C-alpha positions in Angstrom: 18.4 12.3 21.9 20.7 15.5 20.7 20.3 16.4 17.2 23.4 15.9 15.2 23.8 19.6 14.3 23.9 20.3 18.0 26.6 17.5 18.6 28.9 19.0 15.6 28.2 22.7 17.0 29.5 21.5 20.6 32.3 19.5 19.3 33.4 22.5 17.3 33.5 25.2 20.1 35.6 22.3 22.0 38.1 22.5 19.0 38.5 26.4 19.2 39.4 26.1 23.1 41.8 23.0 22.6 45.4 24.3 21.7 48.0 22.9 19.4 48.3 19.1 19.3 45.2 18.4 20.7 43.2 20.0 17.9 44.2 17.2 15.5 42.7 14.8 18.3 39.6 17.2 18.6 39.1 16.5 14.9 38.9 13.0 15.3 36.5 13.2 18.2 34.2 15.5 16.3 34.4 12.8 13.2 33.4 9.9 15.8 30.7 12.1 17.7 29.1 13.0 14.4 29.3 9.5 13.0 27.7 7.9 16.2 25.1 10.8 16.0 24.2 10.1 12.4 24.0 6.6 13.0 21.8 6.9 15.9 19.5 9.2 14.1 19.4 7.0 11.0 18.8 4.0 12.8 14.7 4.0 12.0 13.2 2.0 9.5 11.1 2.9 6.6 9.1 -0.1 7.1 5.4 0.6 8.8 5.2 -0.9 12.0 2.0 -1.8 13.7 1.3 -0.1 17.0 -1.3 -1.9 19.2 -3.3 0.6 21.0 -4.7 -0.6 24.3 -8.1 -2.0 23.7 -7.6 -2.4 19.9 -7.8 -5.9 18.6 -5.7 -7.3 15.6 -8.0 -7.7 12.4 -7.7 -9.7 9.0 -9.5 -8.9 5.9 -10.8 -11.6 3.3 -12.4 -10.7 -0.1 -14.7 -12.9 -2.2 -16.8 -12.5 -5.0 -20.6 -13.6 -5.7 -19.2 -15.3 -9.1 -15.4 -16.0 -10.1 -16.2 -15.3 -13.9 -18.8 -13.1 -15.1 -19.9 -11.6 -18.9 -18.9 -8.1 -19.8 -21.4 -5.8 -18.5 -22.6 -8.4 -16.1 -23.2 -7.6 -12.0 -20.8 -9.0 -9.4 -20.8 -8.5 -5.8 -17.3 -8.3 -3.8 -17.7 -9.1 -0.2 -14.8 -8.3 2.6 -15.2 -10.1 5.9 -13.2 -8.5 8.8 -12.0 -11.1 11.3 -10.9 -10.4 14.7 -11.8 -10.2 18.3 -13.9 -6.8 17.9 -14.7 -7.4 14.2 -18.4 -7.6 14.7 -18.5 -4.2 16.1 -16.2 -2.6 13.7 -17.2 0.7 12.1 -16.3 2.7 9.3 -15.9 1.3 5.6 -13.7 -1.0 3.7 -12.1 0.2 0.2 -11.9 -2.1 -2.8 -9.2 -2.0 -5.5 -8.8 -3.4 -8.6 -4.9 -3.8 -8.7 -4.0 -0.2 -7.5 -7.0 1.2 -8.8 -9.7 2.2 -6.2 -13.0 0.8 -7.5 -15.2 1.6 -4.7 -15.9 1.5 -0.8 -18.8 0.1 1.3 -20.0 0.8 4.9 -19.1 -1.9 7.3 -22.2 -4.0 8.8 -21.8 -7.0 11.1 -18.1 -7.3 10.5 -18.0 -7.0 6.5 -18.8 -5.1 3.6 -20.6 -5.6 -0.1 -19.7 -3.8 -3.1 -21.7 -4.5 -6.3 -20.2 -3.2 -9.6 -21.2 -3.9 -13.5 -18.4 -1.7 -15.0 -15.4 -4.0 -14.9 -13.7 -4.4 -18.4 -13.0 -7.5 -20.2 -10.1 -9.3 -18.5 -8.9 -10.7 -15.3 -8.6 -8.4 -12.5 -7.1 -8.7 -9.2 -9.4 -7.3 -6.3 -8.1 -6.3 -3.1 -9.6 -4.5 0.1 -8.2 -2.4 3.2 -9.5 -1.5 6.2 -8.3 1.8 8.0 -9.2 0.5 11.5 -11.2 2.3 14.4 -11.2 2.7 17.8 -11.4 -1.2 18.7 -9.9 -2.7 15.5 -6.6 -2.2 13.9 -6.2 -1.5 10.3 -5.7 -4.3 8.0 -5.6 -5.4 4.2 -6.3 -8.4 2.4 -3.0 -10.5 2.3 -3.6 -11.6 -1.4 -5.7 -10.6 -4.4 -9.0 -12.2 -5.5 -8.9 -13.0 -9.5 -12.0 -11.7 -11.1 -12.7 -12.7 -14.8 -14.9 -10.8 -17.2 -15.7 -12.6 -20.3 -16.7 -11.0 -23.6 -15.3 -9.7 -26.8 -13.1 -7.0 -27.5 -11.3 -5.6 -30.7 -8.1 -4.3 -31.4 -6.4 -2.8 -34.1 -3.1 -3.8 -35.6 -1.0 -1.5 -37.9 1.8 -2.3 -40.1 3.8 0.5 -41.7 6.7 0.5 -43.9 7.7 4.0 -45.5 4.6 5.6 -46.9 2.8 2.1 -47.2 0.7 0.8 -44.0 -1.8 -1.7 -43.4 -4.4 -2.0 -40.7 -6.3 -5.1 -39.4 -8.9 -5.5 -36.6 -8.6 -8.3 -34.5 -11.6 -9.6 -32.5 -10.4 -11.6 -28.9 -13.0 -13.3 -27.1 -12.2 -14.3 -23.3 -14.3 -17.1 -22.1 
Protein backbone atom coordinates (compact mmCIF):
# COMPACT_ATOMS: atom_id res chain seq x y z
CA UNK A 1 0.00 0.00 0.00
CA UNK A 2 1.27 3.48 -0.84
CA UNK A 3 1.86 5.73 2.16
CA UNK A 4 -0.42 8.76 2.50
CA UNK A 5 2.55 11.14 2.26
CA UNK A 6 3.60 9.65 -1.08
CA UNK A 7 0.06 9.98 -2.43
CA UNK A 8 -0.16 13.63 -1.36
CA UNK A 9 3.26 14.37 -2.89
CA UNK A 10 2.28 12.75 -6.17
CA UNK A 11 -1.01 14.65 -6.28
CA UNK A 12 0.82 17.93 -5.49
CA UNK A 13 3.19 17.39 -8.41
CA UNK A 14 0.19 16.82 -10.70
CA UNK A 15 -1.33 20.10 -9.51
CA UNK A 16 1.78 22.06 -10.53
CA UNK A 17 1.57 20.68 -14.08
CA UNK A 18 -2.15 21.31 -14.52
CA UNK A 19 -3.01 24.79 -15.88
CA UNK A 20 -5.76 27.22 -14.73
CA UNK A 21 -9.22 25.82 -14.16
CA UNK A 22 -8.02 22.26 -13.89
CA UNK A 23 -5.99 23.27 -10.85
CA UNK A 24 -9.22 23.68 -8.82
CA UNK A 25 -10.31 20.24 -9.89
CA UNK A 26 -6.91 18.84 -8.94
CA UNK A 27 -7.36 20.15 -5.37
CA UNK A 28 -10.56 18.15 -5.14
CA UNK A 29 -8.77 15.09 -6.50
CA UNK A 30 -5.89 15.67 -4.03
CA UNK A 31 -8.28 15.84 -1.08
CA UNK A 32 -10.15 12.77 -2.29
CA UNK A 33 -6.93 10.76 -2.68
CA UNK A 34 -5.61 11.91 0.71
CA UNK A 35 -8.92 11.01 2.37
CA UNK A 36 -9.03 7.56 0.81
CA UNK A 37 -5.38 6.96 1.77
CA UNK A 38 -6.00 8.04 5.35
CA UNK A 39 -9.01 5.76 5.60
CA UNK A 40 -7.19 2.78 4.18
CA UNK A 41 -4.21 3.32 6.46
CA UNK A 42 -6.46 3.77 9.52
CA UNK A 43 -8.55 0.65 8.89
CA UNK A 44 -6.48 -1.48 11.26
CA UNK A 45 -7.96 -2.45 14.59
CA UNK A 46 -6.49 -1.67 17.98
CA UNK A 47 -7.96 -4.88 19.35
CA UNK A 48 -5.53 -7.76 19.56
CA UNK A 49 -6.10 -10.44 17.00
CA UNK A 50 -5.22 -14.04 17.55
CA UNK A 51 -3.11 -15.49 14.80
CA UNK A 52 -3.19 -19.21 14.46
CA UNK A 53 0.20 -20.57 13.57
CA UNK A 54 0.46 -23.89 11.77
CA UNK A 55 0.88 -26.61 14.36
CA UNK A 56 -0.41 -24.44 17.25
CA UNK A 57 -3.47 -25.46 19.19
CA UNK A 58 -5.90 -23.17 20.97
CA UNK A 59 -5.54 -23.31 24.73
CA UNK A 60 -7.72 -22.34 27.67
CA UNK A 61 -6.68 -21.68 31.23
CA UNK A 62 -8.60 -22.24 34.47
CA UNK A 63 -7.57 -21.34 38.02
CA UNK A 64 -8.58 -22.97 41.32
CA UNK A 65 -7.56 -22.76 44.97
CA UNK A 66 -6.76 -25.34 47.63
CA UNK A 67 -9.21 -23.49 49.94
CA UNK A 68 -11.69 -20.73 49.16
CA UNK A 69 -11.11 -19.14 52.57
CA UNK A 70 -7.89 -19.05 54.57
CA UNK A 71 -6.77 -17.35 57.78
CA UNK A 72 -4.37 -14.42 57.62
CA UNK A 73 -0.84 -15.83 57.23
CA UNK A 74 -2.23 -19.20 56.13
CA UNK A 75 -0.92 -21.08 53.12
CA UNK A 76 -2.92 -21.43 49.93
CA UNK A 77 -2.04 -23.18 46.67
CA UNK A 78 -3.39 -21.87 43.39
CA UNK A 79 -3.59 -24.38 40.55
CA UNK A 80 -3.79 -23.30 36.92
CA UNK A 81 -4.83 -25.94 34.42
CA UNK A 82 -4.13 -25.56 30.72
CA UNK A 83 -6.53 -27.31 28.36
CA UNK A 84 -6.26 -27.86 24.62
CA UNK A 85 -4.99 -30.34 22.07
CA UNK A 86 -1.31 -29.92 22.99
CA UNK A 87 -1.78 -28.85 26.64
CA UNK A 88 -0.11 -31.95 28.10
CA UNK A 89 3.13 -31.07 26.28
CA UNK A 90 3.00 -27.32 27.06
CA UNK A 91 6.23 -25.64 28.11
CA UNK A 92 7.04 -22.36 29.84
CA UNK A 93 5.33 -20.91 32.87
CA UNK A 94 2.00 -19.60 34.03
CA UNK A 95 1.86 -16.16 35.62
CA UNK A 96 -0.55 -15.53 38.52
CA UNK A 97 -2.13 -12.16 39.37
CA UNK A 98 -4.06 -10.67 42.28
CA UNK A 99 -6.17 -8.18 40.33
CA UNK A 100 -3.55 -6.37 38.23
CA UNK A 101 -0.67 -7.18 40.62
CA UNK A 102 1.74 -9.97 39.71
CA UNK A 103 1.97 -12.39 42.64
CA UNK A 104 4.15 -15.11 41.12
CA UNK A 105 4.76 -17.59 38.36
CA UNK A 106 5.23 -21.33 38.20
CA UNK A 107 6.68 -23.67 35.59
CA UNK A 108 4.27 -25.88 33.72
CA UNK A 109 4.29 -29.61 34.40
CA UNK A 110 1.77 -31.99 32.78
CA UNK A 111 -0.44 -29.19 31.47
CA UNK A 112 -0.65 -27.12 34.64
CA UNK A 113 1.19 -25.16 37.30
CA UNK A 114 0.86 -24.54 41.03
CA UNK A 115 1.78 -21.49 43.10
CA UNK A 116 1.85 -21.65 46.90
CA UNK A 117 1.61 -18.42 48.95
CA UNK A 118 1.19 -17.36 52.56
CA UNK A 119 1.48 -13.60 52.03
CA UNK A 120 -2.00 -12.48 50.93
CA UNK A 121 -3.42 -9.64 52.99
CA UNK A 122 -6.78 -9.77 54.76
CA UNK A 123 -9.66 -9.30 52.34
CA UNK A 124 -10.98 -10.75 49.11
CA UNK A 125 -8.54 -11.22 46.24
CA UNK A 126 -9.39 -11.85 42.59
CA UNK A 127 -6.85 -14.38 41.30
CA UNK A 128 -6.23 -14.77 37.56
CA UNK A 129 -3.54 -16.40 35.45
CA UNK A 130 -2.04 -16.09 31.98
CA UNK A 131 0.05 -18.28 29.70
CA UNK A 132 2.29 -16.82 26.97
CA UNK A 133 2.12 -19.87 24.72
CA UNK A 134 4.88 -21.94 23.16
CA UNK A 135 5.70 -23.60 19.85
CA UNK A 136 2.63 -25.88 20.04
CA UNK A 137 0.10 -23.87 22.11
CA UNK A 138 -1.47 -20.43 21.71
CA UNK A 139 -1.38 -17.92 24.55
CA UNK A 140 -4.36 -17.80 26.92
CA UNK A 141 -5.69 -16.06 30.01
CA UNK A 142 -8.31 -17.03 32.56
CA UNK A 143 -11.74 -15.89 31.44
CA UNK A 144 -12.63 -14.64 34.92
CA UNK A 145 -10.96 -14.40 38.27
CA UNK A 146 -11.17 -16.77 41.20
CA UNK A 147 -12.12 -15.08 44.49
CA UNK A 148 -9.83 -15.94 47.39
CA UNK A 149 -10.92 -14.80 50.88
CA UNK A 150 -8.32 -14.19 53.59
CA UNK A 151 -9.86 -13.90 57.06
CA UNK A 152 -8.46 -12.20 60.08
CA UNK A 153 -8.47 -9.04 62.10
CA UNK A 154 -7.15 -5.73 60.95
CA UNK A 155 -7.21 -2.23 62.36
CA UNK A 156 -7.65 1.23 60.95
CA UNK A 157 -7.65 4.67 62.51
CA UNK A 158 -10.40 7.23 62.03
CA UNK A 159 -9.38 10.84 62.64
CA UNK A 160 -11.95 13.64 62.91
CA UNK A 161 -10.70 17.21 63.02
CA UNK A 162 -12.33 20.60 63.32
CA UNK A 163 -10.00 23.56 63.50
CA UNK A 164 -7.36 22.86 66.15
CA UNK A 165 -9.37 20.06 67.81
CA UNK A 166 -8.97 16.49 66.59
CA UNK A 167 -10.10 13.12 67.83
CA UNK A 168 -8.86 9.72 66.68
CA UNK A 169 -10.26 6.29 67.23
CA UNK A 170 -8.85 2.88 66.33
CA UNK A 171 -11.42 0.57 64.76
CA UNK A 172 -10.99 -3.18 64.75
CA UNK A 173 -12.32 -5.05 61.71
CA UNK A 174 -12.68 -8.82 61.60
CA UNK A 175 -13.26 -10.58 58.27
CA UNK A 176 -14.61 -14.09 58.66
